[in-house]
RODO-2510 file (C-alpha; in nm, 4 decimals, decimal comma):
residues 525
     n   res          X          Y          Z
     1     m    -5,3347    27,4352     3,6610
     2     g    -5,6695    27,3325     3,7506
     3     e    -5,8462    27,2522     3,3907
     4     r    -5,5104    27,0410     3,3165
     5     q    -5,5051    26,7965     3,5631
     6     q    -5,8245    26,7353     3,5169
     7     i    -5,8034    26,6606     3,1282
     8     g    -5,4828    26,4597     3,1854
     9     d    -5,6415    26,2923     3,4330
    10     h    -5,8079    26,0268     3,3207
    11     s    -6,0008    25,9201     3,6205
    12     r    -6,1417    26,2367     3,7065
    13     l    -6,3354    26,3331     3,3779
    14     q    -6,3729    26,2662     2,9868
    15     p    -6,4340    26,6626     2,7861
    16     f    -6,6095    26,6231     2,5603
    17     i    -6,5073    26,8700     2,2215
    18     e    -6,7210    26,9507     1,9100
    19     i    -6,5428    26,9037     1,5835
    20     m    -6,5662    27,1794     1,2484
    21     d    -6,4242    27,0814     0,9307
    22     s    -6,4173    27,3082     0,7074
    23     t    -6,2170    27,1588     0,4327
    24     l    -6,5188    27,3194     0,2254
    25     r    -6,4119    27,6108     0,2638
    26     d    -6,1573    27,6453     0,4673
    27     g    -5,9850    27,3793     0,3113
    28     e    -6,0885    27,4835    -0,0716
    29     q    -5,8356    27,7798    -0,0155
    30     t    -5,5514    27,5774    -0,0676
    31     n    -5,3826    27,6639    -0,4047
    32     g    -5,5199    27,5404    -0,7257
    33     v    -5,8026    27,3586    -0,5379
    34     s    -6,1808    27,4297    -0,5912
    35     f    -6,4286    27,1590    -0,5576
    36     l    -6,6761    27,1641    -0,7892
    37     p    -7,0330    27,1612    -0,6660
    38     h    -7,1148    26,7109    -0,6603
    39     e    -6,7971    26,7119    -0,5053
    40     k    -6,8482    26,8941    -0,2338
    41     l    -7,2147    26,7621    -0,1488
    42     v    -7,0217    26,3901    -0,1715
    43     i    -6,7189    26,5031     0,0791
    44     a    -6,9998    26,6285     0,2642
    45     r    -7,2290    26,3789     0,2840
    46     m    -6,9161    26,1079     0,3882
    47     l    -6,8687    26,3754     0,6714
    48     l    -7,1712    26,4009     0,8053
    49     k    -7,3104    26,0331     0,7960
    50     d    -7,0243    25,8311     0,7210
    51     l    -6,7665    26,0260     1,0010
    52     n    -7,0012    26,1702     1,1630
    53     v    -6,8701    26,5190     1,2607
    54     d    -7,0369    26,7536     1,4679
    55     r    -7,0011    27,0118     1,1998
    56     i    -6,9567    27,0942     0,8163
    57     e    -6,8233    27,4808     0,7161
    58     v    -6,9452    27,4313     0,3595
    59     a    -6,8467    27,7778     0,1890
    60     s    -6,8394    28,1791     0,1760
    61     a    -7,1197    28,3554     0,1004
    62     r    -7,1505    28,5426    -0,1418
    63     i    -6,8439    28,3692    -0,4056
    64     s    -6,9811    28,2372    -0,7126
    65     d    -7,3268    28,0434    -0,8755
    66     g    -7,1367    27,7287    -0,8646
    67     e    -7,0268    27,7918    -0,5050
    68     k    -7,4080    27,8526    -0,4138
    69     e    -7,4905    27,5610    -0,5610
    70     a    -7,3177    27,3736    -0,3743
    71     v    -7,4217    27,4920    -0,0602
    72     k    -7,8093    27,4492    -0,2222
    73     m    -7,7175    27,0350    -0,2479
    74     i    -7,6059    26,9995     0,0991
    75     c    -7,8528    27,1598     0,2537
    76     r    -8,1388    26,9909     0,1167
    77     y    -7,9315    26,6639     0,1804
    78     a    -7,8437    26,7960     0,5459
    79     r    -8,2085    26,8448     0,6416
    80     q    -8,3219    26,4836     0,4572
    81     i    -8,0857    26,4179     0,7342
    82     g    -8,1678    26,5647     0,9521
    83     k    -7,8597    26,7967     1,0014
    84     l    -7,9100    27,1179     0,8578
    85     d    -7,8491    27,2672     1,2020
    86     s    -7,4753    27,1021     1,1107
    87     v    -7,3454    27,2409     0,8883
    88     e    -7,1693    27,6555     0,8330
    89     v    -7,2036    27,8972     0,5612
    90     l    -6,9330    28,1780     0,6412
    91     g    -7,0906    28,5129     0,5452
    92     f    -6,9369    28,8640     0,5977
    93     v    -7,0539    29,1953     0,8276
    94     d    -7,2789    29,3802     0,5312
    95     g    -7,5578    29,3777     0,6346
    96     h    -7,8284    29,1423     0,4603
    97     l    -7,6418    29,0172     0,1662
    98     s    -7,4806    28,7461     0,3644
    99     i    -7,7911    28,5991     0,5751
   100     d    -7,9417    28,6584     0,3388
   101     w    -7,7981    28,4304     0,0321
   102     i    -7,7512    28,1396     0,2627
   103     a    -8,0865    28,1803     0,3526
   104     e    -8,1617    28,1189    -0,0386
   105     c    -7,9313    27,8718     0,0155
   106     g    -8,1980    27,6925     0,2702
   107     g    -7,8920    27,7078     0,5466
   108     r    -7,9869    27,8314     0,9064
   109     v    -7,6354    27,8933     1,0362
   110     v    -7,4033    28,1617     1,0060
   111     n    -7,0285    28,2146     1,0687
   112     l    -6,9918    28,5967     1,0479
   113     l    -6,6827    28,7174     1,0703
   114     t    -6,5891    28,9797     1,2386
   115     k    -6,2287    29,1860     1,3049
   116     g    -6,0381    29,0284     1,6080
   117     s    -5,7868    29,2701     1,6151
   118     y    -5,7686    29,6493     1,6543
   119     k    -5,4876    29,6342     1,3048
   120     h    -5,7402    29,4777     1,1381
   121     c    -6,0249    29,6560     1,2192
   122     l    -5,8820    30,0634     1,2087
   123     q    -5,6747    29,9374     0,9139
   124     q    -5,8881    29,6994     0,6630
   125     l    -6,2029    29,8094     0,7482
   126     h    -6,1036    30,1903     0,8618
   127     k    -6,4065    30,2024     1,1539
   128     t    -6,3392    30,3226     1,5295
   129     p    -6,4164    29,9894     1,7377
   130     e    -6,7620    30,1061     1,8093
   131     e    -6,8941    30,1439     1,4340
   132     h    -6,7773    29,7977     1,3572
   133     i    -6,9146    29,6210     1,7301
   134     g    -7,2537    29,8564     1,5738
   135     d    -7,2703    29,6844     1,2271
   136     i    -7,2458    29,3300     1,3299
   137     t    -7,4519    29,3371     1,6352
   138     r    -7,6779    29,4473     1,3667
   139     c    -7,6180    29,1181     1,1088
   140     i    -7,6350    28,9298     1,4228
   141     d    -8,0374    29,0898     1,4843
   142     y    -8,1526    29,0367     1,1528
   143     a    -7,9941    28,6889     1,1672
   144     i    -8,1383    28,5770     1,4455
   145     s    -8,4530    28,7062     1,2982
   146     r    -8,4567    28,4718     1,0535
   147     g    -8,4262    28,2454     1,2228
   148     f    -8,0914    28,1895     1,2198
   149     d    -7,7536    28,0249     1,4870
   150     v    -7,5381    28,2826     1,4358
   151     n    -7,1127    28,1817     1,5509
   152     v    -6,8811    28,4480     1,5518
   153     y    -6,4792    28,4795     1,3962
   154     l    -6,2821    28,7118     1,5747
   155     e    -6,0324    28,7161     1,2169
   156     d    -5,6833    28,7966     1,3557
   157     w    -5,7560    28,6862     1,7090
   158     s    -5,4083    28,5285     1,8215
   159     n    -5,2543    28,9379     1,7346
   160     g    -5,6009    29,1167     1,8835
   161     m    -5,4580    28,9155     2,2134
   162     k    -5,0427    29,0044     2,1961
   163     d    -5,0808    29,3749     2,0703
   164     s    -5,4849    29,5091     2,1328
   165     i    -5,6486    29,2470     2,4259
   166     d    -5,8448    29,5268     2,5162
   167     y    -5,9954    29,5814     2,1792
   168     v    -6,0581    29,2214     2,1542
   169     f    -6,2680    29,2249     2,5289
   170     q    -6,4469    29,5062     2,3999
   171     v    -6,5611    29,3498     2,1269
   172     v    -6,6555    29,0472     2,2765
   173     d    -6,8012    29,2312     2,6044
   174     a    -7,0318    29,4367     2,3271
   175     l    -7,1657    29,0540     2,1719
   176     k    -7,1896    28,8055     2,4688
   177     d    -7,5500    28,8848     2,5247
   178     k    -7,6687    28,9012     2,2017
   179     g    -7,6998    28,5608     2,1431
   180     v    -7,4173    28,4338     1,9773
   181     k    -7,4327    28,0287     2,0094
   182     r    -7,0541    28,0233     1,9698
   183     f    -6,6572    28,2683     1,9485
   184     m    -6,4925    28,0884     1,7045
   185     l    -6,0968    28,2279     1,7997
   186     p    -5,8639    28,1491     1,4987
   187     d    -5,5228    28,2060     1,4330
   188     t    -5,5404    28,3630     1,1419
   189     l    -5,0999    28,3311     1,0219
   190     g    -5,0293    28,1159     1,2162
   191     i    -4,8055    28,2862     1,4156
   192     m    -4,8654    28,1520     1,7934
   193     n    -4,6803    27,8558     2,0338
   194     p    -4,9058    27,6118     2,2464
   195     l    -4,8308    27,8098     2,5525
   196     q    -4,9276    28,1939     2,4013
   197     v    -5,2650    27,9668     2,2895
   198     i    -5,2295    27,8464     2,7130
   199     e    -5,1594    28,1707     2,7795
   200     y    -5,4658    28,3748     2,5771
   201     f    -5,7495    28,1122     2,5513
   202     r    -5,6949    28,1137     2,9818
   203     k    -5,7706    28,3893     2,9572
   204     m    -6,0647    28,4357     2,7609
   205     v    -6,1987    28,1314     2,9394
   206     k    -6,1603    28,3505     3,3103
   207     r    -6,3806    28,6236     3,1293
   208     y    -6,5621    28,4611     2,9814
   209     p    -6,6255    28,1308     3,1924
   210     d    -7,0429    28,0261     2,9515
   211     t    -6,9430    28,0987     2,6651
   212     h    -6,8683    27,8431     2,4319
   213     f    -6,5211    27,8510     2,2755
   214     d    -6,4314    27,6713     1,9399
   215     f    -5,9476    27,7602     1,8827
   216     h    -5,9632    27,7565     1,5111
   217     s    -5,5115    27,7316     1,3646
   218     h    -5,3439    27,7192     1,0918
   219     n    -5,0105    27,4933     1,0566
   220     d    -4,7569    27,7750     0,9677
   221     y    -4,4770    27,6611     1,2243
   222     d    -4,6602    27,3799     1,2244
   223     l    -4,7814    27,3998     1,5150
   224     a    -5,1358    27,3573     1,4130
   225     v    -5,1554    26,9818     1,6576
   226     s    -5,0475    27,1621     1,9207
   227     n    -5,1945    27,5255     1,9077
   228     s    -5,5722    27,3381     1,8769
   229     l    -5,4567    27,0304     2,1841
   230     a    -5,3113    27,3694     2,4938
   231     a    -5,6711    27,5295     2,3339
   232     v    -5,8345    27,1723     2,4384
   233     l    -5,6500    27,2000     2,7388
   234     s    -5,7204    27,5438     2,8503
   235     g    -6,0593    27,5235     2,8129
   236     a    -6,2328    27,5354     2,4812
   237     r    -6,4522    27,3118     2,3875
   238     g    -6,4807    27,3050     1,9752
   239     l    -6,1881    27,2182     1,7373
   240     h    -6,1742    27,3551     1,4245
   241     v    -6,0151    27,0943     1,1477
   242     t    -5,9483    27,0195     0,7980
   243     v    -5,9618    26,6553     0,6204
   244     n    -5,5459    26,5899     0,5205
   245     g    -5,4191    26,9387     0,6513
   246     l    -5,5449    27,1337     0,3399
   247     g    -5,5730    27,4969     0,3850
   248     e    -5,4507    27,8070     0,2617
   249     r    -5,0793    27,8562     0,2792
   250     c    -4,9560    27,5406     0,4999
   251     g    -5,2740    27,4617     0,5552
   252     n    -5,5187    27,3422     0,8985
   253     a    -5,4904    27,1121     1,0993
   254     p    -5,5254    26,7742     1,0107
   255     l    -5,8821    26,6358     1,1189
   256     s    -5,6886    26,2716     1,1761
   257     s    -5,4287    26,3751     1,3934
   258     v    -5,6255    26,6042     1,6267
   259     q    -5,8767    26,2707     1,6128
   260     v    -5,6580    25,9988     1,7826
   261     i    -5,4209    26,2531     1,9620
   262     l    -5,7739    26,3837     2,1630
   263     k    -5,8645    26,0104     2,2170
   264     d    -5,5076    25,8472     2,2911
   265     q    -5,3571    26,1150     2,4344
   266     f    -5,6303    26,3793     2,6866
   267     n    -5,8944    26,0899     2,6846
   268     a    -6,1448    26,3683     2,5265
   269     k    -6,4432    26,2454     2,3843
   270     t    -6,5575    26,3224     2,0521
   271     s    -6,8151    26,2523     1,7787
   272     i    -6,5974    26,1315     1,4812
   273     n    -6,6575    25,7884     1,3271
   274     e    -6,2095    25,6697     1,3500
   275     n    -6,3040    25,3592     1,1337
   276     r    -6,3513    25,6269     0,8445
   277     l    -6,0796    25,8524     0,8754
   278     n    -5,9154    25,6777     0,5818
   279     d    -6,2016    25,6874     0,3187
   280     v    -6,2823    26,0206     0,3514
   281     s    -5,8636    26,1384     0,3737
   282     r    -5,8389    25,9099     0,0255
   283     l    -6,1725    26,0251    -0,1085
   284     v    -6,0479    26,4473    -0,0937
   285     e    -5,7248    26,3008    -0,2025
   286     g    -5,8684    26,2065    -0,5192
   287     y    -6,0741    26,5132    -0,5272
   288     s    -5,8221    26,7605    -0,4423
   289     g    -5,5568    26,6336    -0,6594
   290     i    -5,3066    26,7751    -0,3417
   291     a    -5,1505    26,4360    -0,2377
   292     v    -5,1659    26,3072     0,0720
   293     a    -4,7313    26,2210     0,1487
   294     p    -4,6700    25,8414     0,2971
   295     n    -4,5984    25,9308     0,5581
   296     q    -4,9032    26,1412     0,7249
   297     p    -5,0410    26,0030     1,0814
   298     i    -5,3035    25,7818     1,0338
   299     v    -5,3965    25,8462     0,6176
   300     g    -4,9987    25,7668     0,4599
   301     d    -5,0146    25,4887     0,2742
   302     n    -4,6823    25,3936     0,5096
   303     v    -4,7687    25,4844     0,8150
   304     f    -4,8876    25,0429     0,9304
   305     t    -4,6234    24,9240     0,7150
   306     q    -4,2540    24,7531     0,9722
   307     v    -4,0134    24,7965     0,7512
   308     a    -3,6613    24,7089     0,9406
   309     g    -3,7382    24,3073     1,0291
   310     v    -3,6073    24,3323     1,3829
   311     h    -3,9752    24,5003     1,3850
   312     a    -4,1996    24,1947     1,1849
   313     d    -4,0454    23,9439     1,4478
   314     g    -4,1065    24,1703     1,7993
   315     d    -4,4633    24,1913     1,6571
   316     n    -4,4304    23,8338     1,6419
   317     k    -4,3382    23,7805     1,9777
   318     n    -4,6368    23,9576     2,1579
   319     n    -4,6725    24,2455     1,9608
   320     l    -4,3015    24,4533     2,0860
   321     y    -4,3335    24,6619     1,7937
   322     c    -4,7034    24,8430     1,8063
   323     n    -4,9346    25,0947     1,9924
   324     d    -5,2164    25,1651     2,0443
   325     l    -5,2665    25,3363     1,6717
   326     v    -5,4051    24,9897     1,5033
   327     p    -5,4726    24,9953     1,2153
   328     e    -5,7789    24,7793     1,2028
   329     r    -5,9198    25,0941     1,4302
   330     f    -5,9153    25,2770     1,1063
   331     g    -6,0153    25,0135     0,8510
   332     r    -5,6945    24,9642     0,7700
   333     k    -5,4367    24,6334     0,8325
   334     r    -5,0976    24,6153     0,9153
   335     e    -4,8000    24,5490     0,6522
   336     y    -4,4478    24,4303     0,6456
   337     a    -4,2720    24,5630     0,3444
   338     l    -4,0560    24,3378     0,1709
   339     g    -3,6942    24,5270     0,0575
   340     k    -3,3403    24,4996     0,1290
   341     n    -3,4396    24,5328     0,5354
   342     s    -3,6330    24,2884     0,5504
   343     g    -3,4786    23,9730     0,7477
   344     k    -3,7430    23,6598     0,7174
   345     a    -3,9468    23,8034     0,9957
   346     n    -4,1551    24,0520     0,7455
   347     i    -4,1221    23,8088     0,5168
   348     a    -4,2966    23,4894     0,6565
   349     r    -4,5883    23,7581     0,7725
   350     n    -4,6555    23,8450     0,4182
   351     l    -4,5841    23,5005     0,3110
   352     e    -4,9339    23,3789     0,6364
   353     e    -5,1183    23,6834     0,4996
   354     l    -5,1077    23,4749     0,1552
   355     g    -5,1544    23,1420     0,2860
   356     l    -4,8101    23,0085     0,0909
   357     e    -4,6233    22,7660     0,3513
   358     l    -4,2216    22,7286     0,2681
   359     t    -3,9642    22,5265     0,4617
   360     p    -3,6702    22,6430     0,5888
   361     e    -3,4997    22,6730     0,3118
   362     q    -3,7177    22,8285     0,0619
   363     t    -3,7849    23,1341     0,2641
   364     r    -3,4165    23,1804     0,3004
   365     r    -3,3395    23,1768    -0,1114
   366     v    -3,6448    23,4507    -0,0983
   367     t    -3,5053    23,6105     0,1404
   368     e    -3,2027    23,6330    -0,1057
   369     r    -3,4024    23,6988    -0,4228
   370     i    -3,5525    23,9719    -0,2214
   371     t    -3,2549    24,1270    -0,0926
   372     q    -3,0597    24,1864    -0,4136
   373     l    -3,4809    24,3239    -0,5270
   374     g    -3,3437    24,5946    -0,2983
   375     d    -3,0299    24,6767    -0,3392
   376     r    -3,1152    24,7642    -0,6975
   377     k    -3,4441    25,0080    -0,5436
   378     e    -3,7192    24,8190    -0,6759
   379     m    -3,9800    24,8308    -0,5153
   380     v    -4,1525    24,4464    -0,4129
   381     t    -4,4916    24,4551    -0,3036
   382     p    -4,6969    24,1985    -0,1231
   383     d    -4,8554    24,1132    -0,4572
   384     d    -4,5210    24,0777    -0,6047
   385     l    -4,4427    23,7502    -0,3720
   386     p    -4,5834    23,4419    -0,5313
   387     f    -4,4164    23,5224    -0,9035
   388     i    -4,1258    23,5660    -0,6592
   389     v    -4,1676    23,2540    -0,5134
   390     s    -4,2568    23,0655    -0,7913
   391     d    -3,9361    23,2594    -0,9622
   392     v    -3,7371    23,1428    -0,7461
   393     l    -3,8481    22,8023    -0,6207
   394     k    -3,9923    22,6707    -0,9246
   395     h    -4,1840    22,5135    -0,8194
   396     d    -4,4762    22,4695    -0,4776
   397     a    -4,6357    22,8329    -0,6782
   398     p    -4,8594    22,6825    -0,9062
   399     e    -4,8030    22,8563    -1,2775
   400     d    -4,9148    23,1117    -1,4286
   401     k    -5,2059    23,0825    -1,5983
   402     v    -5,1798    23,3250    -1,8258
   403     k    -4,9650    23,4108    -2,0110
   404     l    -4,9032    23,6808    -2,3138
   405     v    -4,7760    23,4743    -2,6314
   406     s    -4,6661    23,7192    -2,8222
   407     y    -4,8836    24,0742    -2,8913
   408     m    -4,7403    24,3894    -3,1388
   409     v    -4,8304    24,7538    -3,1165
   410     s    -4,8093    25,0798    -3,3448
   411     s    -4,8140    25,4250    -3,3215
   412     a    -4,8427    25,6304    -3,6830
   413     y    -4,8856    26,0254    -3,7189
   414     g    -5,2625    26,1185    -3,7266
   415     l    -5,3683    25,7244    -3,6712
   416     k    -5,5012    25,5500    -3,3552
   417     p    -5,1704    25,2947    -3,1332
   418     l    -5,3162    24,9989    -3,2925
   419     a    -5,2564    24,6511    -3,1022
   420     s    -5,2518    24,2802    -3,1613
   421     l    -5,1839    24,0361    -2,9162
   422     k    -5,2391    23,6217    -2,8935
   423     v    -5,2516    23,5185    -2,4781
   424     d    -5,3337    23,1938    -2,2932
   425     i    -5,5895    23,1449    -2,0176
   426     n    -5,5554    22,8313    -1,9326
   427     g    -5,4244    22,6254    -2,1610
   428     s    -5,6267    22,8155    -2,4017
   429     q    -5,4864    23,0507    -2,7245
   430     y    -5,6985    23,3384    -2,8495
   431     e    -5,5969    23,6478    -3,0714
   432     a    -5,7551    23,9870    -3,0708
   433     d    -5,6810    24,3133    -3,1669
   434     s    -5,8111    24,6353    -3,1561
   435     t    -5,7250    25,0551    -3,1606
   436     g    -5,7021    25,2647    -2,8523
   437     d    -5,6228    25,6773    -2,7439
   438     g    -5,2580    25,4838    -2,6119
   439     q    -5,0525    25,1999    -2,7089
   440     y    -5,1263    25,0840    -2,3255
   441     d    -5,5031    25,1523    -2,4141
   442     a    -5,5124    25,0124    -2,6993
   443     f    -5,3747    24,7054    -2,5951
   444     v    -5,6123    24,7075    -2,2793
   445     k    -5,9117    24,7222    -2,5515
   446     a    -5,7942    24,3736    -2,6496
   447     l    -5,7646    24,2080    -2,4116
   448     r    -6,0990    24,2906    -2,2733
   449     k    -6,2205    24,1780    -2,6022
   450     i    -6,1327    23,8903    -2,5707
   451     y    -6,3115    23,8954    -2,1750
   452     k    -6,5983    23,9516    -2,3522
   453     d    -6,6510    23,7850    -2,6510
   454     n    -6,4059    23,4533    -2,5973
   455     l    -6,4362    23,3608    -2,1968
   456     n    -6,7669    23,5649    -2,1299
   457     r    -6,6385    23,7246    -1,8292
   458     t    -6,5855    24,0263    -1,7166
   459     f    -6,2546    24,2568    -1,7101
   460     p    -6,1802    24,4744    -1,3893
   461     i    -6,1567    24,8380    -1,3895
   462     l    -5,8568    25,0190    -1,4144
   463     e    -5,9190    25,2315    -1,1797
   464     n    -5,5965    25,4479    -1,1260
   465     y    -5,2692    25,4754    -1,3266
   466     a    -4,8968    25,5960    -1,2476
   467     v    -4,5805    25,5982    -1,3364
   468     s    -4,2411    25,6864    -1,1982
   469     i    -3,8841    25,5610    -1,1947
   470     p    -3,7638    25,3777    -0,8627
   471     p    -3,6125    25,5993    -0,6077
   472     g    -3,2962    25,6540    -0,6484
   473     g    -3,2358    25,6407    -1,0196
   474     r    -3,1459    25,8222    -1,3212
   475     t    -3,2860    25,8859    -1,6356
   476     d    -3,1644    25,5682    -1,8068
   477     a    -3,3214    25,3492    -1,5023
   478     l    -3,5967    25,1274    -1,5045
   479     v    -3,9879    25,2326    -1,5434
   480     q    -4,2320    25,1856    -1,2805
   481     t    -4,6182    25,1116    -1,3271
   482     v    -4,8256    25,0936    -1,0322
   483     i    -5,2024    25,0469    -1,1601
   484     t    -5,5530    24,9979    -0,9291
   485     w    -5,7504    24,7824    -1,0187
   486     r    -6,1083    24,7337    -0,9317
   487     n    -6,2962    24,3912    -0,9380
   488     g    -6,6384    24,4113    -0,7675
   489     n    -6,6566    24,5799    -0,4042
   490     k    -6,2515    24,5045    -0,4321
   491     s    -5,9315    24,7200    -0,4628
   492     f    -5,6195    24,6713    -0,5464
   493     k    -5,2488    24,6930    -0,7036
   494     t    -4,9906    24,5202    -0,9120
   495     r    -4,6226    24,6762    -1,0314
   496     g    -4,4692    24,6279    -1,3479
   497     l    -4,1177    24,6874    -1,3540
   498     d    -3,9631    24,7325    -1,7163
   499     a    -3,6563    24,9939    -1,9688
   500     d    -3,9835    25,0059    -2,1739
   501     q    -4,2539    25,2372    -2,0124
   502     t    -4,6244    25,0202    -2,1865
   503     e    -4,4029    24,7030    -2,1424
   504     a    -4,4155    24,8211    -1,7741
   505     a    -4,7777    24,8632    -1,7525
   506     i    -4,8752    24,5263    -1,9549
   507     k    -4,6621    24,3160    -1,6585
   508     a    -4,8300    24,4702    -1,3784
   509     t    -5,1535    24,3717    -1,5733
   510     f    -5,0521    24,0324    -1,6375
   511     k    -5,0130    24,0035    -1,2190
   512     m    -5,3688    24,1073    -1,1536
   513     l    -5,4773    23,8805    -1,4168
   514     n    -5,3827    23,5710    -1,2682
   515     i    -5,3374    23,7437    -0,8591
   516     i    -5,6947    23,6443    -1,0227
   517     e    -5,6642    23,4035    -1,1493
   518     h    -5,4723    23,2314    -0,7937
   519     d    -5,7465    23,3146    -0,5708
   520     d    -5,4433    23,5305    -0,4397
   521     y    -5,6531    23,8229    -0,4320
   522     a    -5,9159    23,7017    -0,1976
   523     a    -5,5604    23,6600     0,0337
   524     i    -5,4566    24,0235    -0,0004
   525     n    -5,7819    24,2292     0,0815
***
């Protein structure tokens, strides 16, 4: 109980826990995920420089030429910023091959993959423990002779502790004085629960009290985070994580969740710069193509959004519905959803964000309209609020400064789609036409012509375009188009709803143009 009491007692001990991120190695084993070399470099730069993780595992040795190029690029960058010792590569017990491969890439840390269970040693390698230990020792000696730091993975350690603990001790006994910097203990198949982690880790720490142990968890039973924290309770000095919990099968422990629980629940210290957690999550989401669930703690789209009106009312009264996970801590802000459950408090919060002041009667009428939209399952966002106010009240909110007077889009087999349009911008009308790769692309290109040729203004960049049927809709439901725009260094979203996909996208586009014209864009960022 002594170790557990120390870590739980904030006044007695504040342990430092190393964070090793394996997104670029273990995370890339997620089905369908394969990062390009330059993508690996960009992720590595953010992890090392912006997020400030202690170590990153970037690849497995001898996998491919592309992997080799990526490791070279990352090592070159890490050397420039003085963090080459933070870049680690998985190597195999293969004589000199893995070590030479890593050395050719400019690396100098190897995470040597050894067998942590007798079953793996016997049935996969077809070797005795003594033979395997001899092979490992020769690899370690060679790596150290080349100036490497050596960490050792005990693959399938969890089953090793369950079924062949004498084998685990035999391996560690043989290697502990060979210059190994860290022993890394993985729950390779994700089979452990926190009580087992505590039991097995304490046995390791008791037998080897001066040894640095890392824990590497997998999430097959949805216990990766819990098991990681149990390891810390029992003496682990380092934890392995991945951004967004990427990894084989059910993934690994998510970096963001492990970080906040270590800090808030265990009073542990890490090097992590929390206000970049959301940024790295979005980056990896984009490169991996694996979407983050809206309710994913810390980094999900919805986790800092209050839906119930009573919660917004409580926030107005001394933050009654807030905890230590305040959004500003992670470079985000709290939002108040608009829908049938919103109530006046949510709407008042959003109006305040936009700088709009309404009378109680006007707020009541806007609330009624938003409730009606919510009953129809239409998504209402803060971006929509100025337009709802304008539509409901017909005053107190400015008229649209950018209006679509008329347009025509056409397509024919073998020809590019054509768009012709007329718009009214601040009382002046302009016309343009253009072809494009699709009807909406042609429409936007015509708009860009007007902004460039007639107004000498830049047109925001379209960053992302998503089309969906609102939740609960049928095949004949309205189409919802969500477009992400970038104007300068600011990014925001607009939505359009219509039975026609192109028309929905056009509505979202004109919402964007009016937000910019009314300077509402600055207010929502």
